[in-house]
C-alpha positions, -999 to +999 in steps of 0.1 A: -084+074-024-106+060+004-116+024+005-129-002+029-104-030+036-133-054+042-142-052+004-112-075-002-125-103+022-133-134+002-124-117-031-115-143-057-099-118-079-061-112-073-051-077-065-017-065-077-002-033-063+030-019-077+049+008-059+079+030-066+115+025-057+115+032-019+152+042-018+147+069-044+113+083-034+112+115-013+087+115+014+069+148+012+038+154+033+019+186+034+013+202+068-015+185+087-012+152+068+002+122+086+022+094+072+005+061+064+009+037+093+000+006+072+008-004+037-019-011+011-009-047+011-014-050+049-048-034+047-058-058+019-045-088+038-020-095+010+016-106+009+044-082+001+074-088-021+104-064-021+126-065-051+162-052-047+183-048-078 
């Protein structure tokens, strides 16, 4: 999914992004694809909360 991070500037609607359990997720990247260097929260200018249980 491609998006422009500037679309979140001055957006009055809260954005909630929920991810998977990082410790259980396998990182599988097809050849030629690089790993994301920034999280979606960073690109949206949002805060991140990590829940450890």
